[in-house]
C-alpha positions as CSV (number, residue, x, y, z in Angstrom):
1,X,-0.2,-0.1,-0.2
2,X,1.2,3.6,-0.6
3,X,0.5,6.4,1.3
4,X,-0.7,10.4,-0.2
5,X,-1.1,13.3,2.6
6,X,-1.3,16.7,1.1
7,X,-1.9,20.0,3.6
8,X,-4.1,22.3,1.9
9,X,-4.1,25.0,4.6
10,X,-2.5,25.9,7.2
11,X,-4.4,23.6,9.7
12,X,-4.2,19.8,10.1
13,X,-7.6,19.7,9.5
14,X,-7.2,20.7,6.0
15,X,-4.9,17.7,5.3
16,X,-5.5,15.2,2.8
17,X,-4.6,11.2,3.8
18,X,-5.2,8.3,1.6
19,X,-3.8,4.8,1.6
20,X,-4.2,2.9,-2.0
21,X,-2.9,0.5,-4.0
22,X,-0.5,1.9,-6.6
23,X,-0.6,-1.9,-8.5
24,X,-4.5,-1.2,-8.5
25,X,-6.1,1.3,-11.3
26,X,-9.0,1.3,-9.8
27,X,-7.6,2.0,-6.4
28,X,-5.8,5.1,-7.7
29,X,-8.5,5.9,-9.1
30,X,-10.5,5.9,-6.1
31,X,-7.7,8.1,-4.7
32,X,-7.8,10.5,-7.3
33,X,-11.7,10.9,-6.7
34,X,-11.6,11.6,-3.1
35,X,-8.6,14.2,-4.0
36,X,-10.9,15.6,-6.1
37,X,-13.9,15.7,-4.0
38,X,-11.5,17.0,-1.1
39,X,-10.0,19.7,-3.3
40,X,-13.4,21.1,-4.4
41,X,-14.6,21.0,-0.7
42,X,-11.6,22.8,0.5
43,X,-11.9,25.5,-2.7
44,X,-15.7,26.0,-1.7
45,X,-15.0,26.7,1.9
46,X,-12.0,28.8,1.4
47,X,-10.4,31.6,-0.7
48,X,-7.8,30.8,-2.8
49,X,-5.6,33.4,-4.2
50,X,-3.2,32.6,-6.4
51,X,-1.3,35.3,-5.4
52,X,-0.8,34.3,-1.9
53,X,-0.8,30.1,-2.9
54,X,1.8,28.2,-1.2
55,X,2.1,25.4,-3.1
56,X,1.6,22.9,-0.7
57,X,3.6,19.2,-1.3
58,X,2.2,16.4,-2.6
59,X,4.2,13.8,-0.3
60,X,4.0,10.0,-1.8
61,X,5.2,7.4,0.5
62,X,7.2,10.0,3.0
63,X,8.8,12.0,-0.9
64,X,7.8,15.1,-2.4
65,X,6.7,14.0,-5.7
66,X,4.5,17.3,-7.0
67,X,3.1,20.7,-5.6
68,X,-0.8,21.6,-6.0
69,X,-1.3,24.8,-7.8
70,X,-3.7,27.0,-6.6
71,X,-6.4,25.1,-9.1
72,X,-5.6,22.2,-7.6
73,X,-3.3,20.5,-10.4
74,X,0.1,18.8,-9.2
75,X,3.0,20.2,-10.9
76,X,6.6,18.6,-10.6
77,X,8.1,21.0,-8.0
78,X,10.6,23.6,-9.0
79,X,14.6,22.5,-8.5
80,X,16.1,25.0,-6.7
């Protein structure tokens, strides 16, 4: 099983955590569906400004793989 974690806001209550089987496409689809619902709820209850968005990391199995853009998409993290 793999674990994904995304904290969209400053509060821990705005953290999406989900365990899924990365070898099972239905499990991965269920994870993405759950994330999209979580993000929609966050967006509907919080003001999101592209100017102040902090690009929270998408952590999969303890490793930062992506960052969340203001529109909810996942981008590769910038290399510094």
